[in-house]
N, C-alpha and C positions, 0 to 999 in steps of 0.2 A: 824396402819396397821399390822395385823398378817402375818407372812411369813413362809411358809413351802415348801421348794424345788420348788421355783418359779423362779429360776435363769434366764431361757430363756426370761422372760417378765419383770423382776424386774427393769431394767434400764428405760424402757418405762413407767412403772407404777409410779416409784418414780419421774421421770421427769415431769409427768403430774401434780403432786402435787406441785412441786417446781415452775412450770410455771403458777400457778394460778394468775389471775389478782388481787385477794385479797391476800395480802402477810403477814398479821400480824397473824401468827399462829405458834404453836410448832408442830413438826412432830415426833410422837413417833412410832417407828417400833420395833415390838417384833419378834425376830427370834425364832420360836418354834422348835428348834432342827433339823434344816435343815442339810442334808448330802451332798448337792451339793455345788455350789460356792456362795451360798447366803451370808455367813459371809464375804467373801472377797469383794463382791460387796457392801455390806452395810458399811463396814469399809471405803471404798473409798468415798462414799457419805457423811458419817458422818464427814469426814475431810473437805469436800468441802462446807458445808452449816451449819451454826451455829444453824439453826432451827431444825436440825435433832438430835434425841437422839435414840440410838440403845440399845436394851436390849436382852440378850441371855438367853435361858432356855432350859432344856431338853424337848423333845416333850411331850406336855400335851393336845394337841388339840386346836382347834380354839377358843372355848369359854374361856378357861383359858388364852390364849394369848390376846384375846380382853379385858378380865377383867383386866389383868395387865396393859395394855395400858390405859384403861379408868380410872383406879384408880390413875395412875400417872399424868393424864392430869390435867391442872390447869385452863383451859379456861371456859368461860361461856357456850360455846357450845362444843360438841364432835362430830367430823365427823369421819366416818369410810370408809374404802375401802379395797378390797382384793388386794393381791400382783400381780395378773395377769390381773387386770382391768385398765382402762384408764379414768381419769377424764378430761372432756373438760375444757378449760382455765377459763371459767366464772362460773364454778360450785359453788365454795364457795361464790363468789360475789352475784350470783342470789339467793342462798339459804339463805344467811344472810339477804338480802333485804326482802325476802318473810317472813321469820320467825319473823323478827322485826315488820312486818306489821300485823302479825296474832298471837297475844299473847296467844291464847288458844291452839295453836299447839305446841306439845312438841317433836314430831317425824316427821321429814320432809324428804321425798325422792324426786326423780326426775324421769322423763321418761328416758328410756335407749334404746340403740341399741345393738343388740347382734352381736358379731364377733366370728370367728373361730380362730384356733391357728395361722393362717397366717394373721389375721387382716381383713379378708374379711367380709363384712356385711351379716348377716344372719337373719335380721328382727328387729323389734322394739317392745317394750312393753310400752304402755302408760296407766298406771293404773289411776283410778279415782282421782279427786282432792277434791271432796266434803268429809268433815270429817265424816258425818253419813254414806255415801256410803262406805267409807273405813272401818269403823267399822263393817258394815254388811258383807263386803267382807272377813273379817277374818274367817267367818264360812266355807269358801270354799278354802282358801289358804292365801298367803301373800298379804298384801295391799301396801307394799312399797318394793322397791328393796334394799336389805340389803347393798350392796356396795355404795349406793348413800346417805345413811342416814346422816342427821345432827340432833343431839338430844340436848335438853337442859340438862345441867349437873344436875340440881336439880331434873329432872324427873328420870334420871338414878339412882341417889342416893335414891330416894323415892322407886323405885322398886328393889333396891339392885343389879343393874347391871345384867350381864348375869348369868343364872342359870347353875348348874352343870348337864347338860343334854347331850344326845348323840350328838356328833359332826355332824353338818349338819342341826340340828333343833334348835340351840341356838337362832337364830333370831326369829323363830316362837314362841318359849317359851317367849322371851322378849316382842314381840308384844302383845301376849295374855295377859300377866301380865300388860303391860303398858296401855292396852285399858281401864282399870278401873281408870287410873290416869291422862290421858291426851287425847288430840285429835291428829289425824294423818293428814298429808297433803302431797301433791306432787306438786312440781313446774312443770307446764305444758310445759316443754322443755326437749329435749334430752340433758342431761348433763354428761352422762357417757357411755363408751363402755364396755359392759359386755362380758367377754370372756368365751366361752364354748368349752372345749377341753377334751381329754380323761383322763387327770390327775386332772381335776377339781373335788373337793370333791363331789359335787352334782351329777356329771356324774358317778363317780366310785361307789357310795353307794346309788343309786336311790331307790332300794327296801327297804333297811334299813331305809333310811330317810323317805320314804312314811309311813312305819309302825309306826315309832316314831312320825311323825306328827299326824297320826290318834289317837294315844294314848293321846297326849297332847290336841288335839281338843276335844276328848271325855271327858276328865276331865273338860275342860273349859265349855262345854255344860252342863255337869252334875251340875256344880255350878250355871249356869244360870237358867236352867229349874227345878232344884231340883228333877231330876229323872235320871235314868240310861239309856242313849240312846243306842239302838242296835249298836254294833260296826260295823256291815256291813252297817248300814245307815250312820254312821259317815264317813266311807270310801267312801260311795257313794257321800257325799257332795263334797269331793275332786275330785271324778271322774267327776262331772258335770263341773268341770273347766279344768282338765288336762287329762281326760280319764283314762283308756280305756273305750270302749263302754260297756254298761251293757248287760249281757247275762242271768240274773236271774230275773224273775218277782218279786220274794219276795224282793230282794234288791231294785228294782225300787220302789216298793210300800212303803217300809219302809223309803227309802230316801225321797220320796215325802211327807210322813207324817211328817218327821222331819223338812223338809223345811217349811212346813205350821206352825208347832209349833214354830219354831224359828222366823218366820216372825211375828206371832201374839205377841209373847213375846217382840220382838225387838220394834215393833210399840208401844206397850203399855208402855214400860219402857223408851223410848227415845223421849222427846219433839223434834219436827222437823217441818220444814216448809212444805207446801203442795208440793212444788217442790221436796224436799228431799224424802217425802213419795212416790211421784210418781216414782222417780228413783228406790227406793227400791222395790216397788210393781212390777215394770216392770222387774227388775232383777229376782225376785222370780218367776214371771209368766213365764219368758223365760226358767228358769231351769225346772219348772214343765212341760212346753210345750215340752222341749227336752226329758224329761222322758216319756211323753205320746207318742212321736214319736218312741222312742226305745221300749216301751211296745207294740206298734202296731205289731211288728214282732212276739210277743209271745201270746198276748191275746187282741182281739179287744175290748171286753167289758171293761177291765181294762184300756185300752188306752183311750177310750172315757170318762171314769170317771175321769181320770187324766187331760184330756184336759178341761173338764168342770170346774174342780177346778182351773186350770190355768187361764181360762177366767174370773172366779169370781174375780181374783186378778187384771187382766188387759185385757180389751177387745181388745187392740191393737195387740194382738197375731193373730187376724183374718186378719190383713193387709197382702197382698201378699208378701211384702218384708220381713216381720217377719217370715212367713212360709218358705220362701226360705232359710233364714239364719239358721233357725232351722234345716232344712234338711241338709244343708251343715255341720253344727256342728255335727250332728249324724254321717254322713259319714266320717268326719275327724277322729272320734274316732274309 
């Protein structure tokens, strides 16, 4: 657990780990140069539980703090959590059961509920559980919630832990690199409360994190397709998931072309079951369909062309329920 000025939530966060039903673990906490009461709180907990080891360093950023903790860890598995989040009591128990039953999975997350600074519920996020679908999802965003992750130590060593990248995208960088070394999974249960508040890193540095994510994704796609993807199309991939709404027909068209190229390459390079292929084609078709709806505000002919291409991937887009969901998605953005 890396900690930087999270004193208001630290006791609840640490307590959620100490109260896990699975109890055989070491708890490594790295204080990354906090200037609040963090050091005092950590000292109290370190004295009270022999499983806790606290390390202090000058502020170097989350990636450096996580790397230090991961390299100090001695276990078969390495679990992570941020200092303002809350793990539910059976998190470790359920994750260890799951990963032991799925030997191909090296990075395992869980579903989450989002809470605000007061602990009030603000929604849930239930990412896919299928390994191939999670790998496909990496083109558009993250496929696991970073604070929920349980990783095989041997996988972390193989990819050389977290990279020296901009704070806020160290997880994205790790997942992209790990995707060539292992499979991803998610326990289909809400096992963590993810706190969103004004001092949260992702909240404070949204624009910078978005730009850094696009740069990392661009490099990843370049290695996969062996060509330089238009940067506005790479940014568009992320927009199909988190917004904002597209306002430029050129970007819509380029993003759609890139999705089609990625889909074809992904299908050709990854052996999969018919169910897995159906899931991925459905996801790609929905993204193209959403782009077609957004293009309809700008150019009817371009919109119809995109819709035709979407239907070539999956005719289920014609179902009334799919059309309504697509419209809702556009207006949300």
